[in-house]
C-alpha positions, 0 to 999 in steps of 0.5 A: 650442598646442592651446589656442589653435588647432584642431590635432591632436596630431601637428601640434602636436608637429611644430610644437613640434619645429620651433620648438625647432629654430629656437631651436637646441635640439639633438635637439628630439625628446629635449628635447620629452619632458624635464621642466623640471628635466632641462634646463639654464638656457639650454636652458630659456630657449630652450624658453620662447622657443619656447613663447612664439612658437609661437602666433604672438602679435601682441605680446610683452613680454619682459624681456631674453629672451636675457640668459643665451644665448651670442652666436650663439644670441642673434642667432638668437633676436632674428632670430626675434623680429623 
C-alpha cells in the first residue's frame, strides 16, 4: 500500500487490518504479524484477496479467487470484488 500511495505506517496498518476484517479474517491484528507458513490455505487466500484489493485497482484479473473458501466467505468476497 505504501508503495502505491503516500500514507503513513499507522494508516497503512489500519487500512490493512480493516481489509483483513472485510475478508472475514478473525483477529486481524494477530494475523497481520504472521508469516505465510503460519496461516491456513483459506486464510492465506483471503489475505491475498485483501492485498489485491487494498490499493483500489481499477481492474483485476483473478482465476477462481474464491475456489477454496466456504460458501459464506465466498459470497462476502464476491460482494467486495463487485
